[in-house]
C-alpha positions in Angstrom: 3.1 -14.8 -5.1 3.9 -12.7 -2.4 0.9 -10.2 -3.5 -1.6 -13.3 -3.8 -0.5 -14.1 -0.5 -2.1 -10.7 0.8 -4.8 -11.2 -1.5 -9.1 -10.5 -0.7 -10.5 -14.5 -1.1 -12.6 -15.7 -3.0 -10.8 -13.1 -6.1 -13.5 -11.8 -8.5 -13.3 -13.8 -11.9 -10.7 -13.4 -14.5 -8.8 -11.0 -11.9 -4.7 -11.8 -10.9 -2.8 -9.2 -9.5 -0.3 -9.9 -12.4 -2.0 -9.3 -15.1 -2.0 -5.4 -17.1 -5.1 -4.8 -19.0 -4.6 -1.8 -21.4 -8.0 -0.8 -20.4 -6.6 0.1 -17.2 -5.2 3.4 -16.3 -2.0 3.7 -14.6 -1.0 5.4 -11.2 2.2 4.8 -9.2 2.9 4.9 -5.2 6.0 5.5 -2.5 7.0 3.1 0.4 9.1 5.8 2.0 11.7 4.3 4.4 13.0 6.7 7.1 14.9 6.8 10.5 11.6 6.9 12.7 11.5 7.6 16.6 10.9 3.6 16.8 13.5 2.8 14.2 13.8 2.2 10.7 10.2 3.6 9.6 7.6 4.0 6.3 4.9 6.5 5.9 1.2 5.3 5.4 -1.9 7.8 5.1 -5.5 7.8 6.0 -7.3 8.9 3.3 -10.0 11.1 3.5 -13.8 9.6 3.7 -15.0 11.9 0.9 -12.6 10.7 -2.3 -13.7 8.9 -4.9 -11.6 5.7 -5.1 -10.5 3.4 -1.8 -12.5 6.2 0.9 -11.7 6.3 4.4 -8.5 3.7 3.6 -4.7 3.6 4.7 -2.8 4.0 2.2 0.7 4.4 0.7 1.4 7.9 -1.0 0.2 7.7 -4.6 -1.7 8.4 -7.2 -2.4 8.3 -11.0 -0.3 9.1 -13.2 -0.4 13.0 -15.4 -0.6 12.2 -19.0 3.2 11.2 -20.3 4.5 11.0 -17.2 6.5 8.6 -15.8 5.3 6.0 -12.9 8.3 6.9 -10.9 8.0 11.0 -11.7 4.4 9.8 -10.5 5.2 8.7 -7.6 7.6 11.1 -6.2 5.2 13.8 -7.2 2.2 12.6 -5.3 4.2 12.4 -2.0 5.3 15.4 -1.8 1.8 16.7 -3.0 -0.4 14.3 -0.1 3.1 14.5 2.7 5.0 17.6 1.4 8.6 15.3 1.1 10.7 17.0 -1.4 11.6 14.6 -4.1 15.4 16.1 -4.4 15.9 14.9 -0.5 14.8 11.0 -1.9 17.2 8.0 -3.0 15.0 5.7 -5.3 15.8 2.0 -4.0 13.9 0.6 -6.5 10.2 -1.0 -7.7 8.2 -3.5 -6.5 5.8 -5.7 -8.3 2.8 -3.7 -10.8 -0.5 -4.5 -8.8 -3.6 -4.0 -11.1 -6.7 -2.7 -8.5 -9.9 -4.1 -10.6 -11.8 -2.1 -8.0 -10.5 0.9 -9.5 -8.6 -0.4 -12.5 -5.8 1.0 -11.7 -2.1 -0.6 -12.4 -0.4 0.4 -9.4 3.5 0.5 -9.8 5.1 0.7 -6.3 8.6 1.8 -5.6 11.3 2.1 -3.1 13.0 5.0 -1.6 15.3 6.4 1.9 16.1 9.5 2.9 18.4 9.9 5.4 16.7 12.1 8.3 12.9 12.5 9.2 10.6 14.1 6.6 9.1 16.8 7.6 5.5 15.4 7.1 3.1 18.0 5.6 -0.3 15.9 5.2 -2.5 17.3 2.3 -6.2 18.2 4.3 -7.9 17.7 1.2 -6.7 13.8 0.5 -5.0 12.9 4.5 -7.4 12.6 6.8 -4.6 10.9 9.4 -0.4 10.6 8.4 1.6 7.4 10.0 4.4 6.8 11.1 5.0 2.9 11.1 7.7 1.4 11.9 9.4 -1.5 10.1 9.6 -4.0 12.6 5.9 -3.6 12.9 4.9 -4.5 10.0 7.1 -7.6 9.7 5.4 -8.7 12.8 3.6 -11.8 12.3 1.0 -11.6 15.1 0.1 -8.3 13.8 -1.2 -10.2 10.7 -4.7 -11.4 10.5 -7.8 -12.0 8.9 -11.2 -10.3 8.6 -14.5 -10.1 6.3 -16.9 -8.0 4.9 -19.1 -7.7 1.8 -18.4 -5.5 -1.4 -20.9 -5.5 -4.2 -23.2 -8.9 -2.6 -20.3 -10.9 -2.5 -18.7 -11.8 1.2 -14.7 -11.3 1.0 -12.0 -12.5 3.0 -8.8 -10.2 3.4 -5.5 -10.2 5.7 -5.0 -7.3 7.1 -2.1 -5.9 8.7 -2.8 -3.9 11.9 -0.4 -0.7 12.0 -1.0 2.5 14.3 -4.1 1.5 15.4 -5.6 0.7 11.7 -6.1 -2.3 9.5 -4.5 -2.1 6.1 -6.0 -4.4 3.8 -6.8 -4.9 -0.2 -3.9 -2.9 -2.6 -2.0 -1.8 0.3 -1.7 -4.5 2.5 -1.0 -6.9 -1.1 2.1 -4.4 -1.5 3.7 -4.4 1.8 3.1 -7.8 2.6 5.4 -8.2 -0.9 7.9 -5.7 1.0 8.0 -7.6 4.2 9.0 -10.2 1.9 11.7 -9.1 1.1 13.4 -9.4 5.0 11.6 -12.6 5.4 10.6 -15.0 2.1 8.4 -17.1 3.7 6.2 -14.0 5.5 2.7 -15.3 5.0 -0.9 -14.4 6.9 -1.9 -16.7 9.3 -4.4 -19.6 7.9 -7.6 -19.0 7.3 -10.1 -19.1 9.9 -12.4 -21.7 7.9 -9.6 -23.1 7.0 -10.0 -25.1 10.1 -7.0 -23.2 12.3 
């Protein structure tokens, strides 16, 4: 239900975040928690504009599974490759709900991990345009959640977005972060949509 709250609307026909199509490619991502300058924080990246999937968007460290690789192993490997964090320094807390990202046909499995010290981040220049460090207090601040709209594939959609570190975070990343925020407050939700009379 938390993922639905942060999903674009209207949804594409036949889509639900909890579907697990056999044809979907498997992917994994990591919510990395660490002590930041402004309190407990998590790491996000801005994807390079020339990447084939979700170019220029804010995302969690993550990517597709290699053959024979488990989702957790992929999440840890991608975190090391994208932002230079050694998996041996992390404690895995566990998974969140999987999410079918229909626009790229990835079945995404997010995990949460933590470390006791702020990592020495080393973003991969061929993948990461910018590194974002977001205090959890900002993520769970309802005042930083709003609605926006855009046209995708000739369809106008509205979507909830987090305003974090000067960037709008929406789509699959917002859905994963929305579920994570609900761990702190089960009732955490975007404001009423503008076209609903608010």
